[in-house]
VOBA-1610 file (N, C-alpha, C; in pm, whole numbers, padded with zeros to 5 digits, always signed):
BEGIN
Met+00082-00120+00000Met+00000+00000+00000Met+00086+00126+00000Leu+00194+00126+00074Leu+00278+00245+00086Leu+00369+00265-00035Cys+00395+00160-00110Cys+00489+00171-00222Cys+00422+00161-00357Gly+00298+00117-00362Gly+00226+00116-00488Gly+00256+00000-00579Phe+00299-00113-00521Phe+00328-00231-00602Phe+00255-00353-00547Pro+00200-00436-00635Pro+00130-00556-00588Pro+00228-00662-00539Val+00179-00750-00454Val+00257-00865-00407Val+00195-00990-00467Ala+00273-01064-00544Ala+00220-01179-00616Ala+00260-01312-00553Lys+00348-01309-00453Lys+00392-01433-00389Lys+00335-01441-00248Asp+00323-01563-00199Asp+00264-01586-00067Asp+00371-01568+00041Asn+00414-01445+00059Asn+00511-01414+00163Asn+00493-01268+00207Val+00571-01229+00308Val+00567-01091+00356Val+00675-01014+00281Lys+00632-00931+00188Lys+00723-00864+00095Lys+00838-00794+00167Phe+00806-00715+00271Phe+00912-00633+00328Phe+00990-00703+00437Glu+00969-00834+00456Glu+01052-00907+00550Glu+01186-00946+00487Arg+01182-00990+00360Arg+01306-01034+00293Arg+01325-00974+00155Gln+01222-00908+00102Gln+01228-00861-00036Gln+01227-00709-00046Leu+01273-00641+00061Leu+01284-00496+00057Leu+01417-00459+00122Ile+01523-00459+00042Ile+01656-00433+00097Ile+01710-00297+00055Asn+01645-00232-00041Asn+01691-00102-00089Asn+01614+00012-00025Glu+01671+00131-00030Glu+01595+00252-00001Glu+01512+00283-00126Val+01381+00293-00109Val+01290+00305-00223Val+01203+00430-00207Pro+01185+00508-00315Pro+01103+00630-00307Pro+00954+00598-00304Cys+00910+00539-00193Cys+00769+00509-00173Cys+00698+00634-00122Leu+00570+00623-00092Leu+00491+00738-00052Leu+00553+00817+00064Pro+00603+00753+00171Pro+00665+00831+00279Pro+00786+00912+00233His+00872+00852+00149His+00988+00925+00096His+00945+01044+00012Ile+00847+01021-00074Ile+00801+01127-00164Ile+00749+01246-00084Leu+00668+01220+00017Leu+00610+01329+00094Leu+00712+01393+00188Ala+00804+01312+00244Ala+00909+01370+00327Ala+00995+01465+00246Asp+01017+01433+00120Asp+01096+01518+00032Asp+01027+01652+00008Lys+00896+01658+00030Lys+00821+01782+00014Lys+00789+01850+00147Gly+00858+01809+00253Gly+00844+01877+00381Gly+00748+01815+00478Tyr+00692+01701+00445Tyr+00603+01633+00537Tyr+00681+01566+00651Lys+00618+01561+00768Lys+00667+01476+00875Lys+00604+01339+00853Thr+00685+01234+00844Thr+00634+01101+00814Thr+00646+01012+00938Val+00532+00965+00984Val+00524+00893+01112Val+00445+00764+01092Val+00494+00656+01152Val+00420+00530+01153Val+00405+00484+01297Ser+00289+00431+01330Ser+00260+00386+01467Ser+00200+00246+01463His+00256+00156+01546His+00201+00022+01558His+00241-00033+01696Pro+00146-00057+01785Pro+00179-00095+01923Pro+00215-00242+01940Asn+00304-00290+01857Asn+00357-00426+01867Asn+00508-00413+01886Val+00576-00526+01909Val+00722-00521+01920Val+00778-00466+01789Pro+00878-00379+01794Pro+00918-00303+01675Pro+00977-00385+01562Val+01043-00497+01593Val+01116-00569+01488Val+01030-00670+01415Phe+00905-00689+01458Phe+00819-00789+01394Phe+00802-00758+01246Trp+00816-00861+01160Trp+00810-00846+01014Trp+00915-00748+00961Asn+01028-00735+01033Asn+01138-00651+00984Asn+01096-00505+00971Arg+01004-00460+01055Arg+00946-00326+01038Arg+01049-00214+01054Val+01143-00225+01146Val+01238-00116+01168Val+01312-00085+01039Asn+01367-00188+00974Asn+01442-00167+00850Asn+01350-00127+00735Ala+01235-00192+00727Ala+01144-00164+00615Ala+01091-00021+00621Tyr+01049+00022+00739Tyr+00995+00158+00751Tyr+01101+00263+00720Arg+01225+00237+00762Arg+01332+00330+00730Arg+01356+00335+00580Asn+01359+00220+00516Asn+01390+00214+00373Asn+01285+00281+00285Ile+01161+00287+00333Ile+01057+00348+00248Ile+01028+00492+00287Gly+01102+00545+00387Gly+01097+00689+00408Gly+01032+00742+00534Phe+01001+00656+00631Phe+00946+00707+00756Phe+01057+00764+00844Gln+01030+00881+00901Gln+01127+00946+00989Gln+01112+00902+01133Asn+00990+00869+01174Asn+00963+00828+01312Asn+00878+00702+01313Tyr+00914+00610+01400Tyr+00840+00485+01415Tyr+00809+00466+01563Tyr+00680+00476+01597Tyr+00636+00453+01734Tyr+00589+00309+01746Ala+00657+00232+01832Ala+00623+00091+01852Ala+00571+00070+01996Lys+00564-00054+02037Lys+00497-00090+02162Lys+00546-00010+02282Asp+00677+00003+02299Asp+00732+00071+02417Asp+00708+00221+02415Asp+00659+00274+02306Asp+00632+00418+02296Asp+00490+00453+02337Phe+00411+00352+02373Phe+00273+00375+02410Phe+00247+00332+02555Val+00156+00401+02619Val+00108+00360+02750Val+00002+00253+02728Leu+00025+00136+02782Leu-00067+00024+02759Leu-00178+00029+02863Asp-00266+00125+02846Asp-00365+00157+02949Asp-00504+00100+02921Asp-00524+00039+02807Asp-00657-00015+02775Asp-00635-00137+02687Met-00620-00252+02752Met-00577-00372+02681Met-00690-00473+02664Asn-00693-00534+02548Asn-00774-00653+02523Asn-00675-00769+02512Arg-00648-00831+02629Arg-00539-00926+02644Arg-00409-00856+02605Glu-00338-00900+02500Glu-00211-00834+02465Glu-00228-00721+02365Phe-00350-00690+02327Phe-00375-00593+02221Phe-00424-00460+02276Leu-00353-00352+02243Leu-00393-00218+02285Leu-00519-00178+02209Ala-00617-00127+02282Ala-00742-00086+02220Ala-00719+00026+02118Asp-00797+00026+02014Asp-00783+00127+01910Asp-00806+00268+01965Ser-00904+00284+02055Ser-00933+00417+02108Ser-00812+00475+02180Ser-00741+00392+02254Ser-00620+00438+02323Ser-00509+00468+02223Leu-00492+00382+02124Leu-00390+00404+02022Leu-00415+00535+01949Tyr-00537+00559+01905Tyr-00570+00681+01832Tyr-00543+00804+01918Arg-00585+00797+02044Arg-00566+00912+02133Arg-00418+00945+02150Gln-00337+00842+02171Gln-00194+00865+02195Gln-00122+00911+02069Val-00165+00863+01953Val-00106+00910+01828Val-00132+01059+01811Leu-00255+01102+01837Leu-00286+01245+01828Leu-00205+01327+01926Glu-00182+01273+02044Glu-00100+01343+02142Glu+00043+01360+02091Lys+00096+01257+02029Lys+00234+01264+01977Lys+00246+01362+01860Leu+00136+01380+01788Leu+00139+01469+01672Leu+00087+01609+01701Ser+00049+01634+01825Ser-00016+01761+01858Ser+00070+01881+01824Asp+00200+01872+01848Asp+00288+01986+01819Asp+00294+02013+01669Ser+00307+01908+01589Ser+00311+01926+01444Ser+00179+01981+01392Leu+00068+01932+01447Leu-00062+01981+01404Leu-00080+02129+01441Ala-00031+02166+01560Ala-00044+02306+01603Ala+00038+02398+01513Lys+00152+02348+01463Lys+00239+02428+01377Lys+00197+02422+01230Lys+00090+02351+01201Lys+00041+02338+01063Lys+00140+02267+00973Gln+00226+02183+01031Gln+00319+02107+00949Gln+00245+01993+00880Pro+00265+01974+00751Pro+00199+01861+00685Pro+00254+01728+00739Val+00164+01633+00758Val+00201+01507+00821Val+00144+01389+00742Leu+00226+01288+00721Leu+00178+01158+00678Leu+00180+01069+00802Asp+00064+01031+00848Asp+00052+00954+00972Asp-00008+00818+00938Tyr+00074+00714+00942Tyr+00032+00579+00906Tyr+00016+00498+01034Ile-00107+00455+01061Ile-00137+00384+01185Ile-00175+00240+01152Val-00107+00145+01213Val-00141+00003+01199Val-00199-00043+01332Thr-00329-00069+01336Thr-00390-00111+01462Thr-00349-00254+01495Tyr-00360-00289+01621Tyr-00322-00422+01669Tyr-00444-00498+01722Phe-00533-00426+01788Phe-00658-00483+01838Phe-00743-00532+01721Gly-00795-00653+01733Gly-00877-00710+01627Gly-00818-00837+01569His-00702-00881+01620His-00641-01004+01572His-00708-01126+01637Trp-00697-01238+01568Trp-00748-01365+01618Trp-00683-01395+01753Asn-00751-01449+01849Asn-00886-01500+01846Asn-00988-01401+01904Tyr-00964-01274+01878Tyr-01058-01166+01904Tyr-01097-01151+02051Pro-00997-01136+02139Pro-01031-01118+02282Pro-01084-00978+02309Leu-01169-00968+02414Leu-01222-00839+02459Leu-01200-00826+02608Ser-01182-00703+02654Ser-01168-00677+02797Ser-01306-00673+02862Glu-01305-00667+02995Glu-01431-00661+03068Glu-01508-00533+03037Ser-01436-00428+02998Ser-01502-00302+02967Ser-01572-00305+02832Arg-01554-00415+02757Arg-01618-00430+02626Arg-01700-00559+02625Pro-01817-00557+02689Pro-01901-00677+02693Pro-01956-00713+02555Asn-01989-00839+02538Asn-02043-00885+02410Asn-02175-00816+02378Lys-02189-00776+02253Lys-02311-00711+02205Lys-02374-00789+02090Val-02298-00879+02028Val-02341-00946+01906Val-02353-01096+01931Thr-02459-01155+01881Thr-02476-01299+01887Thr-02489-01354+01746Ser-02465-01484+01732Ser-02472-01547+01601Ser-02523-01689+01615Ala-02597-01733+01515Ala-02645-01871+01512Ala-02539-01967+01461Ser-02429-01914+01412Ser-02323-01998+01357Ser-02258-02081+01467Lys-02222-02205+01431Lys-02150-02291+01524Lys-02000-02261+01525Val-01955-02176+01436Val-01814-02138+01430Val-01790-02029+01534Glu-01708-02059+01633Glu-01688-01968+01747Glu-01641-01830+01704Glu-01554-01825+01602Glu-01496-01697+01562Glu-01598-01599+01506Val-01712-01648+01458Val-01809-01558+01396Val-01862-01457+01496Ser-01911-01502+01610Ser-01962-01409+01710Ser-01848-01332+01776Ser-01732-01397+01795Ser-01618-01328+01856Ser-01574-01210+01770Tyr-01562-01235+01640Tyr-01523-01127+01550Tyr-01632-01021+01541Gly-01758-01064+01540Gly-01868-00968+01536Gly-01862-00870+01650Asn-01831-00920+01770Asn-01819-00831+01885Asn-01695-00743+01878Thr-01587-00797+01826Thr-01466-00716+01812Thr-01487-00601+01714Ile-01549-00630+01599Ile-01568-00525+01499Ile-01673-00425+01544Tyr-01763-00467+01634Tyr-01859-00374+01692Tyr-01784-00259+01760Tyr-01684-00294+01840Tyr-01608-00191+01912Tyr-01507-00120+01821Lys-01441-00196+01734Lys-01343-00132+01645Lys-01410-00027+01557Ser-01528-00057+01507Ser-01598+00037+01418Ser-01631+00167+01490Arg-01681+00155+01611Arg-01720+00275+01685Arg-01599+00359+01726Glu-01492+00293+01764Glu-01371+00366+01801Glu-01310+00434+01679Leu-01322+00370+01564Leu-01273+00431+01440Leu-01358+00553+01403Ile-01490+00540+01413Ile-01578+00653+01380Ile-01546+00773+01469Asp-01525+00749+01597Asp-01492+00859+01689Asp-01361+00926+01647Phe-01263+00845+01606Phe-01133+00899+01566Phe-01145+00983+01439Ile-01220+00934+01342Ile-01239+01010+01219Ile-01306+01144+01248Glu-01404+01144+01337Glu-01470+01270+01373Glu-01372+01367+01438Gln-01282+01316+01521Gln-01180+01403+01582Gln-01086+01460+01477Leu-01042+01376+01384Leu-00953+01423+01278Leu-01018+01532+01194Lys-01143+01512+01161Lys-01214+01609+01077Lys-01230+01743+01149Lys-01243+01740+01280Lys-01253+01864+01356Lys-01118+01935+01364Arg-01011+01859+01385Arg-00879+01919+01402Arg-00820+01966+01270Asp-00852+01895+01163Asp-00798+01932+01031Asp-00903+01896+00926Pro-00996+01987+00899Pro-01105+01956+00806Pro-01058+01923+00665Asp-00937+01965+00628Asp-00888+01943+00493Asp-00804+01815+00480Ser-00788+01742+00587Ser-00702+01624+00582Ser-00762+01515+00494Ile-00674+01439+00431Ile-00714+01321+00354Ile-00704+01201+00447Ile-00812+01127+00460Ile-00817+01013+00552Ile-00844+00887+00471Val-00760+00786+00490Val-00779+00657+00423Val-00781+00548+00529Val-00883+00464+00523Val-00897+00352+00616Val-00916+00225+00535Phe-00844+00118+00572Phe-00860-00008+00500Phe-00821-00124+00589Gly-00871-00242+00554Gly-00829-00365+00620Gly-00726-00437+00537Asp-00644-00519+00602Asp-00537-00587+00527Asp-00580-00724+00475His-00675-00788+00540His-00726-00917+00491His-00855-00949+00565Leu-00929-01046+00514Leu-01051-01088+00583Leu-01016-01154+00716Pro-01106-01149+00813Pro-01079-01214+00941Pro-01081-01366+00927Phe-01003-01432+01010Phe-01006-01578+01016Phe-01134-01619+01089Leu-01217-01698+01021Leu-01345-01743+01079Leu-01353-01895+01074Gly-01254-01959+01134Gly-01254-02104+01142Gly-01179-02169+01027Glu-01139-02293+01050Glu-01063-02367+00948Glu-01148-02393+00825Asn-01078-02396+00711Asn-01144-02422+00582Asn-01257-02323+00555Phe-01235-02198+00597Phe-01329-02088+00570Phe-01468-02115+00629Ala-01473-02186+00743Ala-01599-02237+00798Ala-01706-02130+00813Gly-01671-02015+00869Gly-01770-01909+00889Gly-01825-01856+00758Tyr-01740-01851+00657Tyr-01783-01803+00525Tyr-01866-01909+00453Val-01833-02036+00476Val-01912-02145+00417Val-02053-02142+00476Asp-02062-02118+00608Asp-02193-02106+00673Asp-02280-02000+00606Ser-02216-01893+00563Ser-02290-01782+00502Ser-02308-01799+00352Gly-02249-01903+00296Gly-02267-01931+00155Gly-02187-01844+00060Val-02080-01779+00110Val-02002-01690+00024Val-01872-01753-00025Leu-01826-01862+00041Leu-01706-01934-00001Leu-01730-02083+00010Thr-01644-02161-00057Thr-01644-02306-00041Thr-01530-02345+00053Thr-01527-02470+00094Thr-01426-02514+00191Thr-01287-02526+00129Asn-01279-02531-00003Asn-01151-02552-00071Asn-01126-02437-00167Arg-01010-02375-00154Arg-00975-02261-00239Arg-00974-02298-00386Ser-00939-02421-00417Ser-00933-02463-00557Ser-01071-02465-00623Asp-01177-02465-00542Asp-01313-02465-00595Asp-01374-02325-00600Phe-01295-02222-00566Phe-01349-02086-00568Phe-01387-02045-00710Ser-01500-01978-00721Ser-01537-01915-00846Ser-01464-01781-00858Ser-01479-01715-00971Ser-01416-01584-00990Ser-01464-01485-00884Asp-01594-01484-00860Asp-01649-01391-00761Asp-01601-01425-00621Met-01581-01554-00593Met-01530-01594-00461Met-01388-01545-00439Phe-01305-01554-00544Phe-01168-01503-00530Phe-01169-01353-00502Lys-01256-01281-00570Lys-01266-01137-00545Lys-01309-01110-00402Phe-01410-01184-00355Phe-01456-01167-00216Phe-01344-01200-00117Tyr-01270-01306-00147Tyr-01165-01357-00059Tyr-01055-01254-00031Val-01030-01165-00127Val-00921-01068-00110Val-00972-00925-00095Ser-01102-00908-00073Ser-01159-00773-00064Ser-01189-00736+00081Thr-01150-00614+00117Thr-01183-00561+00249Thr-01241-00420+00231Pro-01312-00370+00330Pro-01366-00235+00319Pro-01256-00130+00311Met-01284-00021+00241Met-01192+00092+00235Met-01271+00221+00233Ile-01223+00318+00309Ile-01284+00452+00314Ile-01179+00553+00271Val-01215+00642+00180Val-01127+00752+00140Val-01206+00882+00155Ile-01158+00971+00239Ile-01223+01099+00262Ile-01127+01210+00219Asp-01169+01290+00122Asp-01086+01398+00068Asp-01124+01530+00135Gly-01085+01544+00260Gly-01110+01668+00332Gly-01255+01710+00329Gln-01278+01839+00307Gln-01414+01892+00307Gln-01492+01853+00182Arg-01423+01795+00082Arg-01494+01746-00036Arg-01566+01614-00009Gly-01530+01551+00102Gly-01603+01432+00145Gly-01548+01303+00088Ala-01632+01200+00096Ala-01591+01066+00057Ala-01563+01057-00093Val-01461+00979-00127Val-01424+00956-00266Val-01475+00818-00307Lys-01552+00812-00413Lys-01604+00684-00462Lys-01500+00621-00554Val-01432+00519-00504Val-01325+00456-00582Val-01366+00319-00635Gly-01482+00269-00593Gly-01522+00137-00639Gly-01431+00030-00581Ser-01404-00073-00660Ser-01315-00180-00619Ser-01174-00145-00663Leu-01088-00113-00568Leu-00954-00063-00600Leu-00848-00144-00526Pro-00751-00204-00597Pro-00642-00274-00528Pro-00563-00177-00440Leu-00518-00225-00325Leu-00448-00137-00232Leu-00321-00078-00292Tyr-00256-00151-00383Tyr-00131-00098-00439Tyr-00154+00027-00524Gln-00279+00055-00559Gln-00307+00174-00638Gln-00355+00292-00552Val-00357+00274-00422Val-00397+00382-00333Val-00295+00496-00328Pro-00163+00470-00323Pro-00068+00582-00319Pro-00082+00677-00437Lys-00103+00623-00557Lys-00121+00708-00675Lys-00247+00793-00659Leu-00352+00734-00604Leu-00475+00808-00578Leu-00449+00923-00482Leu-00374+00896-00375Leu-00343+01001-00277Leu-00261+01113-00339Leu-00162+01078-00419Leu-00080+01180-00483Leu-00163+01264-00579Asn-00258+01201-00647Asn-00347+01277-00735Asn-00433+01375-00655Leu-00483+01330-00539Leu-00563+01418-00455Leu-00481+01534-00401Leu-00349+01513-00389Leu-00258+01619-00342Leu-00205+01704-00458Asn-00252+01677-00578Asn-00207+01750-00698Asn-00057+01734-00721Tyr-00005+01617-00689Tyr+00136+01586-00710Tyr+00152+01530-00852Thr+00233+01595-00934Thr+00242+01559-01076Thr+00380+01510-01119Glu+00476+01505-01029Glu+00610+01459-01067Glu+00612+01308-01089Pro+00709+01257-01167Pro+00718+01112-01190Pro+00744+01037-01059Thr+00681+00922-01042Thr+00703+00837-00924Thr+00705+00691-00968Ile+00746+00605-00877Ile+00745+00461-00907Ile+00602+00410-00924Met+00503+00483-00869Met+00363+00440-00883Met+00314+00448-01028Asp+00385+00524-01111Asp+00346+00532-01252Asp+00358+00397-01321Tyr+00448+00311-01271Tyr+00469+00181-01334Tyr+00349+00088-01315Thr+00267+00113-01214Thr+00155+00023-01185Thr+00021+00088-01215Ser+00021+00189-01301Ser-00107+00247-01345Ser-00192+00139-01411Ser-00322+00152-01395Ser-00413+00048-01443Ser-00408+00034-01594Leu-00437-00087-01639Leu-00466-00106-01781Leu-00597-00033-01813Pro-00622-00001-01939Pro-00745+00069-01973Pro-00869-00006-01925Asp-00948+00060-01842Asp-01078+00008-01798Asp-01071-00116-01709Lys-00956-00145-01647Lys-00953-00260-01558Lys-00837-00250-01459His-00857-00314-01342His-00753-00327-01240His-00710-00473-01234Ile-00581-00495-01210Ile-00527-00630-01200Ile-00497-00661-01054Arg-00543-00778-01010Arg-00516-00818-00871Arg-00446-00953-00872Pro-00313-00957-00846Pro-00241-01085-00846Pro-00260-01161-00715Leu-00255-01291-00724Leu-00254-01382-00610Leu-00152-01490-00640Pro-00104-01561-00538Pro-00008-01668-00565Pro-00064-01771-00664Gly+00001-01784-00779Gly-00038-01883-00876Gly-00147-01842-00973Leu-00202-01722-00957Leu-00307-01677-01048Leu-00325-01527-01031His-00412-01472-01112His-00449-01331-01095His-00588-01312-01154Phe-00651-01204-01117Phe-00778-01173-01181Phe-00782-01025-01214Ala-00866-00992-01312Ala-00884-00854-01356Ala-01024-00810-01320Leu-01036-00681-01287Leu-01165-00621-01253Leu-01197-00516-01357Pro-01269-00553-01462Pro-01309-00454-01563Pro-01407-00354-01504Ser-01421-00243-01570Ser-01508-00136-01521Ser-01655-00175-01523Asn-01689-00285-01594Asn-01830-00326-01600Asn-01872-00410-01480Gly-01778-00434-01384Gly-01812-00504-01261Gly-01794-00653-01264Thr-01755-00711-01377Thr-01730-00855-01385Thr-01591-00887-01329Val-01561-01017-01320Val-01430-01063-01272Val-01371-01157-01376Glu-01252-01127-01425Glu-01183-01214-01520Glu-01074-01291-01446Leu-01095-01419-01424Leu-01000-01503-01351Leu-00902-01567-01447Cys-00771-01553-01419Cys-00666-01607-01506Cys-00579-01701-01423Lys-00595-01832-01445Lys-00523-01929-01363Lys-00393-01976-01428Glu-00400-02028-01550Glu-00279-02081-01614Glu-00299-02084-01765Pro-00189-02084-01843Pro-00201-02090-01988Pro-00269-02222-02031Pro-00330-02223-02150Pro-00338-02111-02245Pro-00438-02004-02201Phe-00392-01880-02201Phe-00473-01769-02156Phe-00565-01719-02267Ser-00676-01661-02223Ser-00758-01587-02317Ser-00683-01460-02358Glu-00735-01389-02456Glu-00669-01267-02502Glu-00660-01165-02388Asp-00769-01152-02311Asp-00768-01059-02198Asp-00666-01101-02092Cys-00661-01232-02063Cys-00566-01280-01963Cys-00422-01267-02011Gln-00398-01281-02141Gln-00264-01260-02195Gln-00220-01116-02172Thr-00311-01022-02192Thr-00278-00881-02173Thr-00245-00852-02027Ser-00329-00900-01938Ser-00306-00873-01796Ser-00184-00949-01744Ser-00158-01069-01797Ser-00040-01145-01756Ser+00088-01074-01799His+00088-01019-01920His+00205-00945-01969His+00228-00821-01883Trp+00121-00751-01848Trp+00133-00633-01760Trp+00193-00673-01626Leu+00147-00784-01570Leu+00193-00829-01440Leu+00340-00871-01444Gln+00383-00934-01554Gln+00524-00972-01569Gln+00613-00848-01571Asn+00571-00746-01644Asn+00650-00623-01650Asn+00659-00556-01513Val+00547-00553-01441Val+00545-00494-01308Val+00637-00571-01214Ser+00639-00703-01227Ser+00724-00786-01142Ser+00872-00757-01166Val+00911-00738-01292Val+01050-00706-01325Val+01091-00573-01261Val+01004-00472-01276Val+01035-00341-01218Val+01038-00349-01066Ser+00945-00424-01007Ser+00940-00438-00861Ser+01069-00500-00808Asn+01114-00609-00871Asn+01239-00672-00827Asn+01357-00577-00839Asp+01360-00499-00946Asp+01469-00403-00966Asp+01469-00296-00857Leu+01351-00244-00823Leu+01342-00135-00725Leu+01373-00182-00584Phe+01318-00296-00543Phe+01323-00335-00403Phe+01443-00421-00367Ile+01492-00502-00461Ile+01607-00587-00429Ile+01717-00580-00534Gly+01697-00502-00640Gly+01794-00496-00749Gly+01877-00370-00749Arg+01922-00327-00868Arg+02013-00213-00881Arg+01940-00083-00914Gln+01810-00087-00918Gln+01726+00032-00932Gln+01750+00110-01063Phe+01761+00036-01172Phe+01771+00102-01302Phe+01642+00178-01336Thr+01530+00134-01280Thr+01400+00193-01313Thr+01358+00302-01215Arg+01444+00337-01122Arg+01409+00440-01025Arg+01403+00578-01093Pro+01296+00653-01070Pro+01289+00789-01126Pro+01409+00872-01082Arg+01467+00946-01173Arg+01592+01017-01145Arg+01567+01156-01087His+01521+01158-00963His+01517+01285-00890His+01566+01256-00749Ser+01632+01351-00690Ser+01699+01328-00563Ser+01600+01328-00449Ile+01633+01250-00347Ile+01559+01251-00221Ile+01641+01331-00121Thr+01583+01437-00068Thr+01658+01522+00023Thr+01672+01455+00159Glu+01750+01517+00246Glu+01772+01461+00378Glu+01643+01449+00458Ala+01543+01526+00422Ala+01416+01519+00496Ala+01355+01382+00486Gly+01385+01308+00381Gly+01325+01178+00364Gly+01416+01064+00401Ala+01537+01092+00450Ala+01633+00985+00468Ala+01633+00918+00604Pro+01647+00990+00715Pro+01669+00920+00841Pro+01540+00867+00902Leu+01555+00760+00976Leu+01445+00711+01059Leu+01490+00718+01203Ser+01418+00793+01284Ser+01447+00793+01426Ser+01334+00721+01497Asn+01366+00654+01605Asn+01263+00585+01682Asn+01257+00648+01820Glu+01139+00685+01860Glu+01124+00760+01984Glu+01163+00678+02106Ala+01171+00545+02092Ala+01213+00461+02203Ala+01362+00429+02197Asn+01435+00500+02111Asn+01580+00480+02095Asn+01612+00335+02057Leu+01532+00280+01967Leu+01552+00144+01924Leu+01664+00140+01820Ser+01749+00040+01831Ser+01859+00027+01735Ser+01803-00023+01604Pro+01856+00024+01490Pro+01806-00022+01361Pro+01840-00168+01335
//
């Protein structure tokens, strides 16, 4: 999401496949005077975050030891507390009208969806899958805490661009049990229809463009969000996101071993293996080119990197807990 490139392999891209300094969204905005901050109340080194966040241009990384763990759902800090403390850390920058890129990764809401005594169950389910009601109650509180945070942001900075998204569907039992109960998936991924694959990788997303309000983006892959944000900021200089601009009238969504296209007419074109249809040949060729550029930028010699300098504003990463890189 931060770098504008899809991930086509079943791994964590920035754990082993991000070794270069790359002009991703944080670098680009830091180069224009933004303060770039990332917050996640987990141990800092998980998924190689310290190195990855530095390489893509974050100046400050607030991790678990930088937060007061005052409202816990077992080991997970509540979103309301996380949001409040992030605003406190940014209060000086906000008061000075300094532009800020503030990337928050929540922790509360992970399996197996524990809740504190202050968050009693509100949701029941007829499903025999335990996770269904557990997740229902977790999202009940997460949604309300998120709404409160968005309202605070809109009051403090009515012109701010706000983007909210999920990273994947919740785990609802083995073999997609909760989804099978609802009739939206089958127990075996190999039996998924085109629409099932789309459902399987789709999460809600909210984009609010300041006082202009919500932006209707339809079904948009997360890797195309940075380009959308730069467009909303009227940023017109060349970036690495230009390499992943959509094909005419369709978005490409890769998955391990296959990919699908989302044409503007709302259908789903599933491409599993050759011989491809003409449409799948086009999207497969696009994906191969993107993969070559991605490897060059993140682990290669960066022949495809746009030739403009990144100033010192985008280079260093400091950690408020004095964590070693």
